[in-house]
C-alpha positions as CSV (number, residue, x, y, z in Angstrom):
1,X,14.1,-0.4,-5.6
2,X,10.5,-0.3,-6.7
3,X,7.6,2.2,-6.3
4,X,4.3,0.5,-5.9
5,X,0.7,1.8,-5.7
6,X,-1.8,-0.3,-4.0
7,X,-5.3,-0.2,-2.5
8,X,-6.8,-2.7,-0.1
9,X,-10.6,-2.7,-0.5
10,X,-12.6,-4.3,2.3
11,X,-16.0,-5.6,1.1
12,X,-18.1,-4.7,4.1
13,X,-21.3,-3.0,5.1
14,X,-20.9,0.4,6.8
15,X,-17.7,2.3,7.2
16,X,-14.5,1.0,5.6
17,X,-12.4,3.4,7.7
18,X,-11.6,1.0,10.6
19,X,-10.4,-1.6,8.1
20,X,-8.3,0.9,6.1
21,X,-6.8,2.1,9.4
22,X,-5.7,-1.4,10.2
23,X,-4.0,-1.7,6.8
24,X,-2.2,1.6,7.3
25,X,-1.0,0.5,10.7
26,X,0.8,-2.4,9.0
27,X,2.3,-0.1,6.4
28,X,3.6,2.2,9.2
29,X,5.2,-0.7,11.0
30,X,7.2,-1.6,7.8
31,X,9.4,1.5,8.0
32,X,9.1,1.8,4.2
33,X,8.7,5.3,2.7
34,X,5.0,5.7,1.9
35,X,2.2,8.2,1.2
36,X,-1.5,7.6,1.8
37,X,-3.9,9.6,-0.3
38,X,-7.7,9.6,-0.7
39,X,-7.7,6.6,-3.1
40,X,-4.5,4.6,-2.6
41,X,-1.2,4.1,-0.9
42,X,2.2,4.5,-2.6
43,X,5.3,2.7,-1.1
44,X,8.9,2.6,-2.0
45,X,11.4,-0.1,-1.2
46,X,12.9,-3.4,-2.2
47,X,10.4,-5.6,-4.1
48,X,10.4,-8.3,-1.4
49,X,9.7,-5.7,1.3
50,X,6.9,-4.1,-0.7
51,X,5.3,-7.4,-1.5
52,X,5.4,-8.3,2.2
53,X,3.8,-5.1,3.4
54,X,1.0,-5.4,0.8
55,X,0.3,-8.9,2.0
56,X,0.4,-7.7,5.7
57,X,-2.1,-4.9,4.9
58,X,-4.4,-7.3,3.1
59,X,-4.2,-9.8,6.0
60,X,-4.9,-7.0,8.5
61,X,-8.2,-6.2,6.9
62,X,-9.2,-9.9,7.0
63,X,-8.2,-10.1,10.6
64,X,-10.5,-7.1,11.4
65,X,-13.4,-9.3,10.3
66,X,-13.9,-8.5,6.6
67,X,-15.2,-11.6,4.8
68,X,-13.8,-10.4,1.5
69,X,-11.0,-8.2,0.5
70,X,-9.8,-6.9,-2.9
71,X,-6.3,-5.7,-3.3
72,X,-5.0,-3.9,-6.4
73,X,-1.3,-3.5,-7.0
74,X,0.9,-1.7,-9.6
75,X,4.7,-1.9,-9.4
76,X,7.2,0.3,-11.2
77,X,10.7,-1.0,-11.3
78,X,13.6,0.3,-13.4
79,X,17.0,-1.2,-13.8
80,X,18.6,2.3,-13.3
81,X,16.4,3.0,-10.3
82,X,13.2,4.6,-9.4
83,X,11.9,6.5,-6.4
84,X,8.7,8.3,-5.4
85,X,10.6,11.6,-5.6
86,X,11.9,11.0,-9.1
87,X,8.4,10.1,-10.4
88,X,7.0,13.5,-9.4
89,X,10.1,15.7,-9.8
90,X,9.2,18.8,-11.7
91,X,5.4,18.7,-11.0
92,X,5.6,20.9,-8.0
C-alpha cells in the first residue's frame, strides 16, 4: 500500500477548471481512496493502481485538448504499511 500526492497541471489559457475536473473524474472511476484539496490530490492504494490512475488523470487532461501537461508525483511507501489516516492521525 502507498500514499501518493500528485497534481496534474494543464498548461492552457483561461480556466484550468474543466481540465482538472476531467482528471478528477478519472480518479473517481478508480475506486481508490482519495482526497482533493486546493493544490493537489492524495490517493491511497497498491502502487500499480496508483500509477495507473495518475497516468489516466494525466491522459484525461490531454484528451480535453491541453497541448501541454505537467504532472508532479510524490509516493510514500513503508514496508510496515502506510495509509492516509495514519499520516494525519493525531493532528485533528
